[in-house]
N, C-alpha and C positions, 0 to 999 in steps of 0.2 A: 504493499500499499504507500504512495507515494505520501510525502508531508501535508500537500492540501488537503488529500484524501483526510488525513488522520483529524486535521484541524476542525474539518466538518462535521467528524463525528464527536470529537469533544463537545463541538456546541451543541448537537442536537442532544445529548447526555444529560450536559448541564441545563437545556430550559427544560426537559422532560422533567429533572429534579428539581426544577423553582416551584412548576406548574404542579407537581405533588405535594410538596409542601405547603405552597399557598392553600389548597384545598383539604390538608388536616388541620391548618392553621382558622382559617374560615368554620368547620364544624366545630375546633375547639372551640372560639369565643363567642359561639352564639349565644344570647342571652339567656338564662332559661325560662324569663317571665314573658318573651317574645309572644306575640298573637299566632293562633293557629292557623286563621285566614288565611294564605296565599294574599302576599302581595302589600299586608296591612306594617303597621307600624311597631315597632320592637316593644309595644305595652306603655309608650309615652305619650303617642297620638289619637283624638279623638278620629281624625281622619286624611288615613294613611296619603304620605306623598304632596298632604297642602300643611301642617306645619310641623316643625321641628321639636316639639317637645315642650313648650310654653305656655302653647293658649290652650283654653279650657274649651273651647268650641271652634275647630281648626276652620277657616275659612269665612268665619261668621260672627268673630270677637271684633267691631267694629270703636271700641271704646274699653276698653281693657284697662286702662290707668290714670289715673284724672293726673297727671302729668304728662305721660306720653300718648294719649288717644288710643295707640295700639299696640299689640302681641310684634314685639320686635324679633319674635321667633331668632333668639340669640341663645335658649337651652336653658337659661336664668330668666326670672323675673325681671324685668327691666331698670327696678329700682324699685327701693321702699314706698315713695308714691303711688307702686301698682297694685299696692294691698295683699304682700307676696315676701314668703323668705324664698331664699334659694330652694327650687324645687328638688327634691332626692336627696335632700341632704339627710344624713347619720343621722341626726335628731330627729328628723320627721319621721325614719322609716322605724325606727324605735319604737314610736305610740302608736305607730297603723298603719302608715302610707300617708299619699294625698290628700288634703282635702280640699274639694271645688267650691267656689265661691262665685255667687251668682248676685248682681248684685241690681239693684230696680232702675237707677238712671243715674246721671253724676252731671244734673245741671243744676245744683245750686251746693253752696259752701258745706253743709252740714253732710251730704252723700259724701262728697270728696275729702271733709276731712277724715270720715268714717272709713274710708280702703283705706289711707294711709295708716290710720290708728291700727285699723285690724292686722294690716299688714307688719306696723313695729311690734304688737302684740303677737303675730305670731313666731318672729325670730325670736322673742324675748322668751317665748315657754316653749321654744323646741316643735311647732308643729310645721309641717312643709303645708303651707298654704296660696294653691296655684294663683297666677293672676286672675283679678276680678274680672269677669263676664260683664260684660254691660246690657242690660237691655233696653235700655232707651224707652224706659214707658212703654215698652210693647211686653203685655201680658202674653200673650202667645207664642212672642221670642223667647219670653224666659220660660218659659215652658220648656220648648224645643233647645233652651240653654243646658238644663238642668239634667233632660235628656241624655245630653250629650257627654253631659260630666259623669250622668251613670255610667254609660257607653264605654268611657274610657279606662272605668276600673277605680275610680277615688274609692276611698275608704269611709270619706263622711263629707259631708255636706254645710254649707253655711249660705243660709239667703236671706235676702232684702226682700221680699215680693212688692210687685209691681201690684197686684189686686190677692188679696185674701183668698176669695172663691176659686178664680182661675190659678192659681198655683198648686191645689189640693192636689188632684191627680197626680202631678212629679209629684210629690211628696209621699203618695202610696206607691210609687212606682221604685221610690226610693228603698222604702218600705217595705217591702218584695222580696226584696234583696240585701236586706240588711245592714243597710246602708244609714247610722246614723244623723240625723238633722236638727240643726240648730238654727232657728231665724231670729236673727236679730230687728229691733224698731217696728215689728210685725208681724202678728201671727198669720195662722189659715185658718178657711173654716170645717177643714177637715182633711184627715190623716193623721199621722202617729212623729209628733214632732219632740222629742229628745228634750228642749228647755225653746221656750219662745221668751229673750234678753228685751225687755223694754220698759219703760217707766207707765204707771196707770194713768192712761191717758182722757179717761174720766177725770181724775184730781189734778191733773192738767190744767185742761178745760173748766173745772169748777175754782180752781185755783184763782183764773184767769177774770172770771167773773167776781167772783169779794172782793180780790183788791180794785177792778175796775167801780163794780156798785158804791164801793165805799168813797171813791174817788169823785164821781158822780152824785154823792148825798142819796142817792137812790131816784133820784129821778132821769129822765132824757130818753134818748132812743141812740142807738146802737147797732152799727154794721159790723156782722159777724162774715166774714170770709174764711169760709170751710175749705177745707182739703176736698180731696177726691170722696164723695160718699160712697162707693168701692169698695176703700179700706175700712180696713178695722179701727186704724188712726184718725181717720175724716171722722167716722162716724161719733166715737167719742170722743174726742175733743170737741165736738159741736153738740154733742149731748150732753158732756158736763157743763160746758156754758151754760146753753140755755136752760138747762134744769135745774140751774142754780138762779139762774135770772127768774125764772118761773116763780118757784117756792120763795127767794131771799130778798128778792127788789122789785115788786108786780109792778111799780111805778115808771120802770124804764123798758122802753118796747126796743124790740130786735128784728133788725131786719137781715135776715141769713141770704148769701151768696155764694155759687160755690166757687171756687177758684182753683181745684182740680191740680193743687201741685203745682202752678205754672204760674210766674211772675205777668205776664203779658196778660192773664185773666187777673188778676190782682189788680191791674191796673185797668181793664176794663169795665169791672164792677165798682170799684171806687167811684170814677167816675161818672157814669150810670147813675150811683143812686148820691153823688156827696154834692152831685150839680143838680140835683133835683129836689133834693131833702135835707133837712136841717140835723146833721146827724155830729154828737155830739162825743164820740167814741167809735176808735175802730178797734175789735179783736182781729187779728192777724191768726190764724191757725198754723200756720209756718211763719216767722218771722224770717228767716235766712233766705225763702223762697219771695215774701210781699215785701219787704223792708222799703227796697230801693223803687222799684215801681209804685207804690203807695203814695211815699214820700215825695215823690216828682207830682204825681196830681196834688196831691194838698199844696203844694207850692204853685201850681198850676192855677190854682181856684184863690189864693191868696188866702187859707186856712190851716198854712205856717207854724202859728203862733206856738213858741217853744213852752215847755213847762214850766207855769207858773205865771205865762201870759196870757190878758185877756182873750179870750178866743178860741185859746190852746185846747185842739184835740185830743182827747187822751188816748193814748196807744197806748196796745197790751198785745205781747206775743207769745209765741210758744219755738223753742229751741236752743236760744244761746249760742248766737254766731259769732265770731270776733266784731263785725260790720254794727252787730244789732248792741253788744256790750257798748260799740264807740257813740253808738246813736244814743245809750241812757246817759252816756257821760255829756253828750251836748245839749241834752235837753228835748230832743226831737222824740224821744220812746219815753215811755213812764215805768214799765216794767218786762218784763220778760220771766218766763217757767220754763229752766234749765234743761233740756233733757240733759240726760247725764251719759254724752256720749262717750266720755275714756272712760267708762263704767261698760257701756255695751262691747266698747271694745273687746277690754279686758276678760269681762264674766265670757261674754260670745267666744272667745278663744279658749275658756277652761272650759265650758261645757262640751265642747267641740270633743275637746283632748280626751276629758274623761270619759263621755259618751264611746270613743273609741276604743275606749280600754276596758269595757263592758259595764261601767259604773251606773246606776239608776237612781232618780233623786224625789225626793218626796215634799207634799206642801209642808208649809208653815215657816218659822222667821231662818233666815241665815245668820251666817257671822261676818255678813257685810250689811247692814241696818237694810233688808229690802224685807219682802216675804214673798212665797212661793206660793203662788194658788191656782189651781184647776181651771185649764181654759178649754174646753171641750174636752176631745183625748189625749190633750196634752198639758202639762204644766209650763208656766208662765211666772220669771221671776221680774217682779215688781222693781225697780230700782229707784231710789229717790232723787226727786227732781224740786231744787231749792226756787224761791223766787225769787228773783233782782231785779233790785230796784239802786238808785242812787249811792246807797247807803253802806252797797254792799259788793258794789259793779269790779272792785280791783280784786274781790278775792282771787287767791292764786291757785284755789280748788278747783275752781269754774275751767272750764273749757273750753273754753272763749276766749281764755286770758295763756292759756299754754299751747295754742298753736301757733 
């Protein structure tokens, strides 16, 4: 055999050897958690070939991050602003795997801050929270998002429902697969939820009524800007407010108008009522939604006198955003019933972590100054919600002062 022929033979042998080694390596390195379905992702993506492992709803997530707004497909959460700790961390795996997170919408400061704080708490408590999937206030999209998370194989779910009734079938699907569910800020009409983490919204409406009734000396006409009446929060806040007015302040007339958690509807309803009626006070079912638009209408109508000035329209809301606290300091808002957003995040993560570990809960007082009550087939931890006025607006424990 001549030198050229020998060289060609050695090249062929080397090539065949390399191919054999590559095949062995490929077989050995295939993850044990990969999907059995041909062509699917290796256990990390909801839709094979569309997501590199970070999006909870591959190809459909249009707003996973309050800051970035979309899933960057990098294999980890874009940042703490996206409401997640690094997917696949050892601490998360130790307590049972990934937690899917479905967010209702990200159009107001409250929800944006909730995404951030849930992410921070997940990191602090060693929970692998996937990036928030933004339903954009679309109940049908949220149901699809949750189904996608279930299909992805998450071991727990945190949901901020768009609609208490519409989310129930998706929760029941999670129940059927023994996936624990924790909801934050809102419950559901049916389905088994390990814990609903929220404040007593009837109480918050009542607290707003009591402050307002005393400020008006029990007389006048007030505008009640209601949250979406398809949601439990919208119903409870309005009920607490109107029932209290009827029982405790019969000399006050309440004009109720739905704003459906939308700033533009806050403006439209306020403009219509204030321009045609004498309004002495306004109750904002969500100050973080209504504050700016309502104040603009009052300014245009020349009814923006500050607290203590003649003609002031007493304004009380629910939430406690940084802008709301600044409005109290400026004298354009009288009081706010603060939602305990920081506690929503802390205990939302704690409850899903414990539920995934198999812990169950019972009704009664807690060790964190709240009370767990029955809510349908589920339990609800009703966290405390303080009233904020100029006297305590600088309290550092308020979530609006810590963001």
